[in-house]
N, C-alpha and C positions, 0 to 999 in steps of 0.2 A: 758305587753310585757316582755318576759324573755330575758336577755342578757347573752351571753355565750362566753367563750374564743375561739378564732380561733386556734384549735389544741393546741399545747403547747406554743403558743406565748402569749404575754401579751395583745394582742388586743381583745377587747370585741366587738362583733357584735350582732345585734338584731336577734332573733330566726327566723325571716322572713327577707329576703333581697329583696328589690325591684329591679327587673330587668328592666332596662331602654331602652332596644332595641326598645320598642314600641313608644318611644318619640323621634321625629325627623322630619325634613322637608321631606315630602313625595316626593318632587321634587328633592331631593339630594340622590344619592346612589340608591339602588335597594329595598328599603323598602317602597313600594307604600302604604302599610297599616298603616304606622306609623302616630301618632297623631301630629298635629301641636302644636306649643308652647302654644297657648291659650288653647288648649284642654288638653295639658300635665300637665300644672302647678297645676291644682286642685288635680291630683293624688299624686304629690310630697307633697303637703300641707296636704292632708288627711293622707298619710302614716306617716308623722311626728306626726300628732295628735293622731294616733293609737299607737305610740311608736316605729315605725320602724325608725331606725337610720342609716341603712346601705343601700347604693345605688350602683348598679353595672351597668356600661356602658362600652363602648369601643370606640376607636378612629374611627373605621370603621362604626359604626352604623350611618346610614344616612349621611355618608361622614363628620363626625365630628359634625353634628348639634345636635346629642343627647347629647354629652358633653356640648355643649353650653347651651342647654335648661336646663339640669339638674344643671349645675353650676349656672346659673342665678336664678333658682328657690330656690336652697338651700341658696344662698346668701340672698334672700329676706325673706325666711321663717324660717331660723335656724341660730344658731351660728356655725361657722366653726368647733370649737373644739368639738361640741356635735354630729357631724355626721361622719360617715365613708364613704369615697368616694373610690370606686374601679373602675379602668378602665384597658384597655388592649392594647397590642401592638403586631403586627405581620402582619396584613392584608395590602393589597395594599392601599396606601394613595395618591400615585401619580405615573405616568408612569415614566419609565426610571430607570437607575441604582440606587440602594439603596432606591427604593421607597416602599419596603416591606421587611418583614422577620425579623430576629433577629440578624443582624449584629450590631456591635458597632455603625457604622454610622447611621443606621436607628433608633436604640433605642435612641441615643442621640438627633436626630432630632425630634423624635415623643414625647419624654417626654416633651420637651419645648412647642410643639404644643398643647399637651393635657393640660398642665398647663395653657396656655393662654385661651383655649376654656372653661375650667372649672372655670377660674377666681380664682385660688388658688395658694398658694406658695408651696404646697406639696400634694402628693397623698397618701392616707393611705395604699392602697393595689394595687400594680402595677403587673399585670398578663401578662404572655406571652399567647397569645390567642391560639396558636397552636405551635407545634415544627417546627423548620426550619432545614431540613435535609442537607442544604448546608452550615451551619455555625456550628462551633464546640461548644460543650457545654461550653468549657472554655471561648471562646470569649463572649458568651452571658452572662454567670454568672458573669464574671469580669465587664462587662459593667453595669449590674444591680446592682452589689455591689457598684460600683462607684456612682450610683444614690442615694443609701441609704446613703453613706458617705457624699455626697454633701447636704443631707437634702431635696432632691426633692421627695424622696419616703421613706416611713417608714417600710413597709413590702412588701414581694414578694410572688406572687402566680403563679400557672401554670394552664393550662386547656387542657383537652382532648388529651391524648396520651396513649401509652402503658405504663404499669407499669415499664418495663425495661428502657424505654426512660426517664421517670421521675426520676428513680433511677440514671441514668447517670448524669443528671444535679445536683442532690443532692450530688453525689460523687465528681464531679468536685468542687463544693463549699467547701465540707469538706476537700479535699486535699489541697486547697489553702487558707483556712481560710476566704472564702468569705461568704456573707449572703445566707442562705438557703431559699427555698420556705417554707412558713408556711401553704399554702393551695393548694387544687386541686379542680378546677371547672370542674366537669365532667358531662357526659350525663347519667342521672339515674332517673328511674321511674319504675312503676310497669310492664311496657311492655318492658323495656330495663334495665335488671339487670346484664349485663355482667361485670360491674365494681366490682361486688362482688367476682369475681374469683381471681383477683390479685391486682387491684388498691386499693380497700378498705382495705384488710388485710395489705398491705404495709403502707398505710396511718396510720392505727391504730398502727402498730408497730413503726413507725417513729414519731408519734405525730403530724401528718399533718391534718389540718381541711379539711373537705369535704363540699363544697357548690355546690350542683348539679344544673345544668341548665335543663330546660324543665321537671320539676318534674311532670307536668300534661300531658306530652306527646303531646305538642302543642294543648292541649284541647281535645285530643282523650278520655281522661278519665273523661271528665266533661260533655259530651253530647252524643247523639246517634252516633254510629260509622260512619254512612254515612253523617251526617250533615256537611254542609260546612259553612265557614265564609269568609269574604273578605280577611282575611289574609291567610287562607288555600288555597284559590284559586290563590293567587299571590306570596306567600312565596316560592321562588325557592329552597332555602336550605331546608326548612321544608318539601318540597315534596320529598326529598330523604330519609326521615325518616319514620318509621312505614309502610313500604311496604313489609316487610317479615312476615312470619308466621301469616298471617292475621286471620286465624281461631282461633288460640291460643290467639292472641291479643284481638280479639272480645270477647272471653270467659273471659279474665281477666277484660276487661272493663265492661262486664255484671256483674261480681262479685263485682266490685266497686259500680255499680248501686244498686245491691241487698243489700249490706251492708248499703249503704246510705239510701235506702228506709226504712230498718228495724230501723235505727237510727233516721230517720226523719230529716236528714240533707242533704245539697247539696253534690253531688258527689265529688266536688273539695276538700271539707274538709276531706273526707275519704282518697282520694289519697295522699293529702299532709300529713295527719297524719301518713300514712304508711311510707312515706319518712322520716319524723321527728323521727320515732321510730327506724330507722335503726342505728346500733351501730357506724358506721363510720361517720354519717352525723352530721355536725354542724348546718347548716341552709340551707334550699332550697332557690334558686333564683326564685322569682315569678313575672311574668309580669302581669300588670293590665291595661286593657282598659275599664273596667266598675268598678264602685265603689264597687260593690258586690264582685269583685275579691279580693279586699283588705280585706273586711269584712270576706270572707271565709278563706283567708290565716291566718289572726290573730286568728280566731275562731279555726282553725286546731291545734293551739299550745295547746289548752285546751281539745282536743279530744284524749283520750287514747283508742286505739283499744285492744280488748281482744285477747288472744291467739287463740281462735276459729276464730275470724274475720281475724286475720293475716293469719292463715292457709287457710281460704277461699279465701282470696285475692291472695295468692301465688300459689294455687294448679294447675292452668292451665298454668303456665309459662313453656316455652320450650326454649332451647338455641337459641340465635340469632347471626348472624354475627355482627361484630362491626359496629356501625353507628355513625356518628357525627364527625369523624376525619380521 
């Protein structure tokens, strides 16, 4: 496993980040497809054995139970200082005033709740899950800066917004001497490449690491286009994605299949290798509900696509409307 710096920060992350949305109590929240704790723990253990040291979750995943499961597993299988724990704040965690968003009140409440659930004294990478249009960038960035200065958080990241919105947060931090974001977790894969227009050039210019979510397009790039899984049938948010430009998207998926067949490797390795070879990308966030998913993700780090293969994979793409935020 290769370890790389997250943007221009000093934080080193594994070249594959394990996404932990799939690990949580299916009776809590709206992730009916999530794996229970006894089913989840072997994935965390194997990820560590394969050299994956970076784990991404969020307070809203299965109503906090993902953080609980991941925290207990990491405590049992790893030394705290040898892993990077990333989590997020923004979504609805309770009804009523200040129960969601990026206000100082919500951030201060949720950092302590996440620390308790994860069973740790600090979070390596604390990310805003989305932008909050009702709270100023200054209020959010000052609150996050205070968490860093208090030692509860070591680095800050953001996720899924327009580049100008991301720049607004960074500008607020710069003007006031507050901690900047070191990473952007965005929606990026072979059938959703809109981040290449503005977000990725901005991140490259500013030294911000990019850790894409859904690099396999919710599995669309790993199986026949019309194939269904229990997750695809019940994932409400996922059903809002990949519903545009279907003819073009099918052609891109077919190109992935063709390159994979010619190489004699699973499609997932090709789709992930493409993401890893993009200049702005630090490391993709990969979910795993089968052990082969981990094997493919790690193997993708050693698969270098040729210029001809890259061109073949990219040829059928057409512009899409923004999806995912």
